[in-house]
C-alpha positions in Angstrom: 51.3 97.5 153.4 54.1 98.1 151.2 54.4 100.9 149.2 54.3 100.7 145.5 56.7 103.2 143.1 55.3 105.1 140.1 57.7 106.7 137.7 56.5 109.3 135.6 53.9 111.7 136.6 51.9 112.5 133.6 48.0 112.1 133.6 48.6 108.1 132.9 51.0 107.9 135.9 48.8 110.2 137.9 46.0 108.0 137.3 47.8 104.6 138.1 49.1 106.4 141.6 45.5 107.4 142.2 44.3 103.5 141.3 47.1 102.3 143.6 46.2 104.5 146.7 42.2 103.5 146.4 42.6 101.4 148.7 45.0 103.4 151.0 48.3 101.3 149.4 51.0 104.1 149.6 52.2 105.3 146.4 55.2 107.0 145.6 55.4 108.9 142.3 58.4 110.2 141.1 58.3 113.5 138.9 61.2 115.2 137.2 59.5 118.7 137.8 60.1 120.0 141.3 56.9 122.3 140.9 54.6 119.7 139.9 55.8 117.2 143.3 54.7 120.8 145.4 51.5 121.1 143.7 50.7 117.3 144.3 52.1 117.1 147.7 50.2 120.4 148.5 47.3 120.6 146.6 46.5 117.1 145.7 46.1 118.3 142.1 47.9 117.9 138.8 46.4 120.6 137.3 48.7 120.3 133.7 48.3 116.9 133.2 45.3 115.6 134.9 42.8 118.8 135.7 39.5 117.9 137.9 41.1 115.2 140.0 41.6 115.1 143.4 44.2 112.8 144.5 44.4 110.8 147.2 46.6 111.6 150.4 48.6 108.2 150.3 49.9 109.6 146.9 53.8 111.4 147.6 55.4 112.5 144.9 58.5 113.0 144.8 61.7 114.0 142.3 64.3 111.6 144.4 64.3 108.3 142.5 66.3 107.6 145.6 63.1 107.2 147.2 61.9 104.1 144.8 65.1 102.4 145.6 64.1 100.0 148.2 60.3 99.3 146.6 59.7 95.8 145.3 57.3 96.9 142.5 57.7 100.0 140.3 55.4 101.0 137.4 57.3 102.8 134.9 54.9 105.6 133.2 57.7 107.8 131.4 57.4 108.5 127.4 58.8 105.3 125.6 61.3 107.4 124.1 62.9 108.5 127.6 62.6 104.8 129.4 65.8 104.2 128.8 67.4 107.6 130.2 64.5 107.6 133.4 65.7 103.8 134.2 69.6 104.7 134.0 68.8 106.5 137.4 67.3 104.4 139.1 69.5 101.8 140.9 69.1 98.3 139.6 67.5 95.7 142.1 65.6 92.2 142.1 61.9 93.8 141.7 59.2 93.8 139.4 59.1 96.6 136.9 56.0 97.0 135.3 56.0 98.9 132.1 53.0 101.3 130.8 54.3 103.2 128.5 53.5 101.9 124.6 56.1 102.5 121.9 59.2 101.5 120.5 62.4 103.3 121.1 63.7 105.4 117.9 67.2 104.8 116.6 67.0 101.1 118.0 63.8 99.7 117.3 63.7 98.2 120.8 60.5 97.3 122.6 60.1 98.8 126.1 60.5 95.3 127.8 64.2 95.2 125.5 65.1 99.0 127.0 63.8 98.3 130.6 65.8 94.9 130.8 69.1 96.3 129.4 68.8 99.2 131.8 67.8 96.9 135.0 69.3 93.2 134.4 68.5 92.0 138.0 64.2 93.1 137.4 61.7 91.3 136.3 59.7 92.8 133.7 56.3 92.7 133.2 53.8 95.1 130.7 50.7 96.3 131.6 48.6 97.3 128.5 45.0 97.8 127.4 42.1 100.6 127.1 42.4 102.7 129.3 41.9 106.6 129.5 43.7 108.0 132.0 40.7 110.2 133.7 38.2 107.6 133.8 40.9 105.0 135.5 41.7 108.3 138.4 38.2 108.5 138.9 37.8 104.6 140.0 35.5 103.9 136.7 35.5 99.9 135.9 38.5 99.1 133.5 39.8 96.1 132.4 43.4 95.2 131.0 46.2 93.0 130.0 49.3 92.4 132.5 51.9 90.1 130.9 54.5 88.7 132.6 57.8 88.0 131.6 58.1 85.7 134.8 55.0 83.4 133.9 52.9 82.5 136.1 54.7 82.8 139.6 55.1 86.7 138.3 51.7 87.2 137.8 50.7 85.7 141.3 53.1 87.8 143.3 52.2 91.3 140.8 48.5 90.8 140.7 47.3 91.5 144.3 49.4 94.3 144.4 47.7 95.7 140.9 44.1 94.6 140.8 41.5 96.7 142.9 38.0 96.8 142.9 37.5 98.9 139.5 40.8 97.9 137.7 40.6 94.1 136.9 44.4 92.4 135.1 44.1 89.2 133.0 47.2 87.2 132.9 49.0 86.7 130.3 52.6 85.6 129.6 52.9 86.9 126.0 55.0 90.6 126.8 55.8 90.9 122.7 52.3 90.6 121.8 51.1 93.0 124.6 53.8 95.5 123.8 53.1 95.6 119.8 49.5 95.7 120.4 50.1 99.0 122.4 52.2 100.3 120.0 50.6 100.0 116.8 47.2 101.1 118.1 48.7 104.5 118.8 50.0 104.9 115.0 46.1 103.5 113.8 44.6 106.1 116.0 46.3 108.8 114.4 44.8 107.1 110.8 41.5 107.2 112.4 41.5 110.9 113.5 42.4 111.9 109.8 39.2 110.1 108.9 37.5 112.4 111.6 39.1 115.7 110.5 38.4 114.7 106.7 34.7 114.3 107.5 35.1 110.7 105.5 32.3 109.2 108.2 31.7 106.0 110.4 32.0 103.5 107.5 35.3 104.5 106.2 36.7 104.8 110.3 35.2 101.3 110.8 36.8 100.2 107.8 40.1 101.3 108.8 39.8 100.2 112.0 39.6 96.8 110.5 42.3 96.7 108.3 44.3 98.4 110.7 43.8 95.6 113.0 45.2 93.2 110.1 48.3 95.3 109.9 48.9 94.9 113.9 48.3 91.1 113.7 50.4 90.3 110.9 53.6 92.7 112.2 52.6 91.1 116.1 52.5 87.2 114.4 55.9 88.0 112.5 57.5 89.4 115.6 56.5 86.2 117.7 53.6 87.9 119.5 50.2 85.7 120.2 47.3 86.0 118.0 45.0 85.6 120.6 47.1 87.9 122.9 46.3 91.1 119.8 42.9 90.0 119.6 42.5 90.7 123.4 42.6 93.8 125.9 46.0 95.0 124.8 45.2 94.7 121.0 42.0 94.7 119.9 40.5 96.6 122.7 43.0 99.2 122.6 42.7 99.7 119.2 38.7 100.4 119.6 39.1 102.7 122.2 42.0 105.2 120.8 40.5 104.9 117.6 37.1 106.6 118.2 37.8 109.4 120.9 39.5 112.5 121.0 40.4 111.7 124.6 43.2 110.0 122.6 45.8 112.1 121.9 47.0 110.0 119.3 43.1 109.9 117.4 43.9 114.4 118.0 46.7 114.3 116.4 45.1 112.6 113.4 42.2 114.7 113.4 44.3 117.8 113.2 46.3 116.4 110.7 43.2 115.3 108.5 41.9 119.4 108.8 44.8 120.5 107.2 47.6 121.3 110.4 51.1 120.1 109.8 52.6 117.8 112.3 54.7 120.2 113.9 51.2 122.8 114.3 49.4 120.0 115.5 52.2 119.0 118.3 52.7 122.9 119.2 52.3 123.6 123.1 51.0 120.4 124.1 52.0 119.6 127.8 51.6 115.5 126.9 52.8 113.3 124.5 51.9 111.4 121.4 53.6 108.5 121.0 52.1 107.2 117.5 54.0 110.0 116.4 57.4 109.0 116.9 56.2 105.2 116.6 55.2 105.1 113.3 58.6 106.0 111.5 60.1 103.3 113.4 57.3 100.9 113.4 57.5 101.4 108.9 60.7 100.9 109.2 60.8 97.4 111.0 58.0 96.3 109.0 59.5 97.2 105.4 63.4 95.2 106.8 61.0 92.5 107.8 58.9 92.4 104.2 55.6 93.0 106.1 52.9 95.1 104.5 51.8 98.0 106.8 50.3 100.4 104.1 48.1 102.1 107.0 51.2 102.7 108.9 52.9 103.6 105.8 50.0 106.8 105.1 50.7 108.1 108.8 54.2 108.2 108.4 53.7 110.2 105.2 51.3 112.6 106.5 53.7 113.0 109.8 56.8 114.1 107.4 54.6 116.0 105.3 55.1 114.0 102.3 51.7 114.7 101.0 48.5 116.0 102.3 45.6 114.1 104.0 43.7 114.1 101.0 46.3 112.1 98.7 47.1 109.9 101.0 43.7 108.5 101.5 43.1 108.0 97.7 46.4 106.1 97.1 44.9 104.2 100.0 41.7 103.5 98.2 43.5 103.1 95.0 45.6 100.1 96.1 44.5 96.9 93.7 41.3 94.7 94.9 42.2 91.4 96.2 40.6 89.2 98.7 40.0 89.8 102.0 41.6 86.6 103.6 44.7 86.5 100.8 46.8 83.5 100.4 49.4 83.3 103.0 52.0 82.2 100.8 52.2 85.6 99.1 55.0 87.0 100.5 54.9 90.1 102.4 51.2 91.4 101.5 48.3 89.7 102.6 46.4 92.8 102.7 43.1 93.9 100.7 41.8 96.8 99.0 38.5 96.2 98.7 37.4 99.8 98.2 38.9 100.2 101.8 41.9 101.4 103.1 44.2 99.0 102.8 
């Protein structure tokens, strides 16, 4: 039974290692921190990132990237902004690199597949994305997710048996761009939905924001070459619904804190895990502006994160946008987003 490598021992990386090991498959989990490696191997716990989960004996943690060098399948689960640097420490080889981090690289605007392909030109890239809370995956609760393969069905046939488990069901997609954009944009929209809860605006407001946020995701994704049907699936709308409705989402929790009056620095301080949406929002807004794509909810999140305006003022500005048809004329450049008393 061939081992599977996992790079990154945060909550999601540890949960994926646990999932891989659930049928006895050896999982080699790379972590940067020697103390964490010692804890996982010695006590079978990860109290910092995934408390109350007993880690399977088939999971072996390591600080040595060389332990992954000979593996044919590696799941890459380090934070998006560090992926390029982390992958530079792994020898390039013909293998499957399955990217499980969601975000857009600051400074370059690259999606994670582009970052990985530049660092590992010999590898074949896939993207694993969808509605997943790490703790539920680690507990073996039923989960469905998109596996988007740059190598098409041939790669899917090779990878799906490696990743699929009784309670972890991947669905094939050839649309790597769509899977990446869905995961990146939903993190920013989850912050916005948390703001709605923090301000006490109610469930109607949150439903409106999810719907109008999805319109922004769809508009940006299609403009970047994603398939609309990909974004309506697990890695787009499905992930958006999950993370826009629960404080188990780091991004949603950040937004709630912003809505309650905390600054971004206050809300993010002392956190062991990363709210990727905070890094993605300004990059996403810049890419949209340069392409003439209207994303007013994303712009609003950027204003909140930068401290430009308080949450109440930002929401008031969104509500004051001009009224227009919900399905606007597609010939109107850059903005087919309605207001209709909702957010965008």
